[in-house]
C-alpha positions in Angstrom: 80.2 73.7 88.1 78.0 70.9 87.0 74.7 69.7 85.7 71.2 71.2 85.8 71.2 74.3 87.9 73.5 77.1 89.0 75.9 76.1 91.8 76.0 78.0 95.1 79.1 80.2 95.5 80.8 79.6 98.9 83.3 81.7 100.9 86.5 79.6 101.1 89.5 80.6 103.2 93.0 79.3 102.2 95.8 78.8 104.7 99.4 77.9 103.6 101.4 76.4 106.4 105.1 76.8 105.9 108.2 78.1 107.6 109.7 79.2 104.2 107.0 80.2 101.7 106.1 83.8 100.9 103.3 85.1 98.7 105.8 85.2 95.9 106.6 81.5 95.9 103.5 80.0 97.4 102.6 77.8 94.5 100.2 75.5 96.4 98.3 78.4 97.8 98.0 79.9 94.3 96.8 76.6 92.9 94.1 76.5 95.5 92.9 80.1 95.2 92.9 79.8 91.4 90.8 76.7 91.5 88.4 78.1 94.1 87.8 81.1 91.9 87.5 79.1 88.7 84.8 77.0 90.3 82.8 80.1 91.0 83.5 80.4 94.7 85.0 83.4 96.6 88.4 83.4 98.4 87.4 84.9 101.7 91.0 85.3 102.8 94.4 83.7 102.1 97.1 83.7 104.8 100.5 82.1 105.2 101.6 81.0 108.7 104.6 79.2 110.2 104.3 75.5 110.9 103.3 76.1 114.5 100.4 74.4 116.1 99.1 77.4 117.9 99.4 79.8 115.0 97.6 77.4 112.7 94.9 76.8 115.3 94.4 80.6 115.9 93.9 81.4 112.3 91.5 78.5 111.7 89.6 79.2 114.9 89.0 82.8 113.8 87.7 81.6 110.4 85.5 78.9 112.0 84.0 81.5 114.4 83.2 83.8 111.4 79.8 83.0 110.1 80.9 84.1 106.6 83.4 81.3 106.1 81.9 78.1 104.6 85.1 76.1 104.2 88.8 76.3 105.0 91.5 74.6 102.9 95.0 74.3 104.3 98.1 73.2 102.5 101.2 72.1 104.3 102.2 70.5 107.6 100.6 67.1 107.0 103.8 65.1 106.8 105.7 63.2 109.4 108.6 65.5 110.3 109.0 67.2 113.6 107.6 70.5 112.3 104.5 69.0 110.6 101.7 69.8 113.0 98.6 70.6 111.0 96.6 67.5 112.0 97.5 68.1 115.7 96.4 71.8 115.3 93.1 71.1 113.6 91.8 67.8 115.1 90.9 69.4 118.5 88.8 71.9 116.6 86.7 69.4 114.7 83.2 68.5 115.8 83.1 65.7 113.2 85.9 64.0 111.3 85.4 63.1 107.6 87.6 60.0 107.6 86.7 59.2 104.0 88.4 62.3 102.8 91.9 61.2 103.9 91.3 57.6 102.7 90.1 58.8 99.3 92.9 61.3 98.9 95.5 58.7 99.6 93.9 56.2 97.2 93.9 58.8 94.4 97.4 60.0 95.3 98.7 56.4 95.0 98.1 56.6 91.3 100.8 59.3 91.0 103.2 58.8 93.9 102.7 55.2 94.8 103.5 54.2 98.4 104.8 57.7 99.2 101.2 58.6 99.8 101.3 56.8 103.2 103.4 59.7 104.5 100.4 62.0 104.0 98.2 62.7 107.0 95.6 64.7 105.0 92.4 65.1 107.0 89.0 66.8 106.8 86.1 67.5 109.1 83.5 70.0 110.3 84.0 72.6 113.0 81.2 75.0 114.0 79.4 74.3 110.7 82.6 75.0 108.6 84.2 72.4 106.5 88.0 72.1 106.9 90.3 70.2 104.5 94.0 69.8 105.4 96.2 69.0 102.4 99.9 68.3 101.9 102.1 71.2 100.8 102.9 70.1 97.3 101.0 71.7 94.4 100.4 68.3 92.9 98.7 67.2 96.1 96.5 70.3 96.1 95.6 69.7 92.5 94.6 66.1 93.2 92.6 67.0 96.3 90.7 69.9 94.6 90.2 68.3 91.2 89.3 64.8 92.3 87.5 65.4 95.6 86.9 68.8 97.0 85.6 70.6 93.9 82.7 68.1 93.4 81.8 68.0 97.1 81.7 71.8 97.3 79.5 72.0 94.2 75.8 72.1 95.2 74.9 70.6 91.8 76.9 67.4 92.3 74.7 64.3 92.3 73.8 62.1 94.1 74.9 64.2 97.0 77.4 66.8 98.1 78.6 68.6 101.2 76.9 71.9 100.4 73.4 70.4 100.7 74.2 69.4 104.3 75.4 72.9 105.3 72.0 74.1 106.7 72.0 71.1 109.1 75.7 71.2 110.3 74.9 73.0 113.5 72.0 70.8 114.5 72.1 69.4 118.0 
């Protein structure tokens, strides 16, 4: 948390998308839940689902429909293989796309993994007033995304602006 006043604690849901991970070996999901809690937020729920567009969409749709969930962070399924379907699952749910997130994430990732970052289809957006961030499945990518982008934007004290201050207006028509 930062600067002058106490930050607002959010309810954040974490979804690991994998055909092989279990709670025992889900390092990326653990990285995210640990960082969410360390930042003073609450882990609303953490689930692992197979890399299946409809399973992913069903879980996220339930969270987006729940007024208690402020943000969803997914890990996995953002690559280019035949089973990577997270962007295809999530994009139809989004009311607004935050193009800058993917661009910024790939720029930051370039420092560590160079041109391999072009294989990431990390995305973010807003659905029914809920922020959604879709990250690659590596723990390093989750650390970069949380530490360098998401943490500051989900901290209501970040200046000059942050995503939390916009939350009351996300459902405006």
